N, C-alpha and C positions, 0 to 999 in steps of 0.2 A: 811483817813490817807494815804493809798497806792496811791490814786490819787494825793494828794498834794505832796507826796514824789516824785512821778514820774514826776510831773510838775517841781518840784525843780531841779531834775537831768537833765531834758531836757534843762532847762534854763542855768544851769551850763555848760553843754556840748556845747550848742550853743555859749555861751560866749567864751569858750576855742577855738572853731573852728574859731570864728571871729578874736580873737587875733592872732592865728596861721597864718590865712590868711593875716592879716595886716603885720605881721612880715616878711612873705615871700615876699610880695610886696615891703616892705621897703628895704630888703636886695638886691633885684634885682635892684631897682633904685639906691642904693648906688654903686653897682658894675658897673653899666653902666654910671652913671652921675657924681659921686663924684670922681672917679679915674681919676685924671688929669695928670697921669704919662705916659711917653713913655719909655718902658723897652727895652733896646737894649742889645743883647747878643754878646760877643766877647771873644776871648781867653785872651786878655791882655798879649800876649806873642809873638807877631809877628811884632817887630819893623821893619820899622818905621810906619807901619799901626796901630798897637796898642801895648801897653806895660803896665807893672805895675810899680808904683813908690810909694814912702813913703809920699809924700805931694801933695799939689794942685798947685805946681809951673807950669808955662807955660800952664795954662789953663786945667790942669788935673781934672778929675771928680771922686768923691768918688765912690768906688765899693760897691754895695749893700751887706750888711752883713759883711763888712770888714773894717779894719782901713786903708787899702791901696787905692790908686787912679789909674785910668787908663788915659793914655795919648796917643797921636799919631794922625796920619792923620784920622783914622776912628772915633776917638773921636770928632775931629773938625767937621767932616761931620755930625756926630750924633747930635752935638750941633746945627748946622744949621737947621737940619730937625726938631728937637724938638721945636726950636724957631718958625719955620714956622708953625708948628702944634699948637702952643700955649700951649705946654705941658712941664712938668718938666722932664728932662732927668734923667733916672736911668740906670746905667751900671751894667749888670749882667755878671760876669766873668764865662765863661763856656768853658769846653774842646771842641776842634774842633768837635769831633764826637757827642757831645751833643747839638750842635747848632740847627740843623734841627729838632731833636725830641723836643727840648725845644720850638721852634717856633710852631710846629704843636700842641703841648699840651697846648699852651697858656701861658707858663711860661714867655715867652718874646714876645714883640710885633713886633720885627724886628731883623734881623741879619745884622750888619754892621761890617764886619770882614775880609775885603779883599777877599771876596768869589766870585768866578766866576759863572756866570749864565749858567751852563752847561745844556745840554738837559736832562741828568739823574736827576739833581736836580730839574729841572722844572716839572718833573713828580710828585713831592711831594709838592713843594712850588712855589710861584710866585716871580718875581723879578722886581725891578724898572729899570729905564734906567741906563746906566753905569755912574759911578762917577770917575773911573780911568782906564787907560790902561797902561800896562807895558809889557816888553819883558823878556823872560827867560834867565837866566845866570847860571853860575856855581861858587860856592864859594870853593876855594882851599886854601892850606897853601902857604904862601909866600916862595919862594925859591924852591918849589917842581917842578918836571918835567912837571907839567901841567900848571904852572903859565902863560906861553906864548902861550897857545893853541889858535888856531884861528878857529878850527872846532870841532864839537862835536865828530868827529871820532878820534881826537887826544887823546880821553879818552879810547881808546881800551885797555882792560885789567885792567882798573882802578876800584876801589871799590867805587861805587856811590850809593847814596840813596836820598830820598826826604821824604816829610811829608806824613803820612798815609792818605789815602782817598782823595788825591788831584791828579789833572792831571799831576802835576810835577813828580809824581812817574811813571806814565804810559809812559811818553816820554823818559825815560831812555832806553826803548827797542829800540829806534832809533839808539843807539850807538852800533856799531858792536863789538861783543866779550867783552862786558862790564861785570864786575862782579857786578851784581845788588844785593845790600845788602837789608836786611829787612827794610821796611819803619819805620820811627820813628814818635812818637806822636807829637813832636813840634820842633821848631827851636832852642831853647836853648839846647835841647838834641843833635841835629845834630852838633851844634858848639862844644860841649864837645867831641863828637865822632871824629870830624875833628882834633881838637887840639891834641887828644891822639893818632891819627893814626889809629883808627878803620876803618875810611873811608878816601878816597883820595879827596872826594868832595861831595857836595850836590847841587841839582837843586833848584833854587829859582827864584824870580822875582827881577828885577833891584833895586827897592827901598830897599828890604831886603838885597840884595848883598852889596849895598852901606853902609847900616846900619852895617852889619857884619864886613866889612873891616874898618869902622870908629871906631867901638867899640873895635876891637882887631887888633893890628898892625901885628899880625902873619897871618892874613887872607888877601886874595886878591880876587877880583871879576873878573871873566873871561867873557868877552863879545865875541860873535862869528860873524865871517863873514859868516860862513856856520853853521847856528844854527838849533834849533829844529823846526820841522814843527808843527805849531799850528793853531787853528782856532781863529777867533776874539772873540768868546764867552769864550774861555779859557784864554785869556790874558786881559780881562776886568773884572772889579769888579762892583758889584751892591748890592743894599739893598735887602735882602731876606725878603719876607712877606708871610703871610698865603694865601692859595688859595682863590681867590675872595675877598681879603681884600679891604675895602673901603679907605685904606690909600694909595694905589698904585698911583692913579691919583694925589693925593695931594703931595706926595713925589716927583713924577716926575716933578711937577711944581717947587717945591722948589729947586731941583737939577739943573734944567734948568736955574734957576736964579743966579747960582753961576758962575761967569765968569771963563774962562779957566786960565787966569792969576792968579786969586785968588787961584784956585786949585793947581797950580804949586807952588805958594808961601807957601801954607799950607803944601805941601809935603816937600819942602826945609826946612821949619822950623821944621817939625817933624824929619827929618834926623839930623838936627843940635841939637835938644833938647833931643834926645833919651838918656836914662841912659847908662852910660858906661858899666854897668853890662849886658846889653842886647847884 
């Protein structure tokens, strides 16, 4: 009886181990072969690069886990990349500070969010080739003493800020005797601060400056003859990818196949189509 019982238990245990092994193999295959999505992280709050809206008008894409949609230049680039990869695009709305950690942890497959491929970021993640280049500007209130500034030094004594954890904030130090205010989390917050008089201006890139002045007639974008000193890596934007990602080469080829005229048209449309609330 003991021998038969032992044999029976051994057979049961063997069967359980076999089933467990099969389940693990199946789960692994499912995770690597059946997932045909391309998850892209962005703030959806940095018009005209990316924004949030209530419907799918003008080619907006539904945000994962939300009833809202994301639109903008970055979304159009993401659609091109996803199509080139033969995958379904999924937009994951993520705070700016959460983008790199989300990529490293595997929550998202790529960052397409107007992000510059700086040396500091390259220590943690890889980047594709550039997909946009822009100049730095200042956004101020129309009618203010700074509206007609031609040099960054015209902002001496002004209350200036920029977005947290961006090179926009560090270049403020190039202005003599500036009153550098605490960095802010996002551009909508800076626009509110500017309209209320908490700040005199904020540093941005030209597309966002056009966006801000288009969305609010109380704002004006200031471009400089004597502007901020920047490097090429700081004024370009690229797709952020995991270190050693096998997507990098594929995405570089996809981006290279988008003509410059089409990129310009995509940005012009993004500026035109941005929600007024942005």
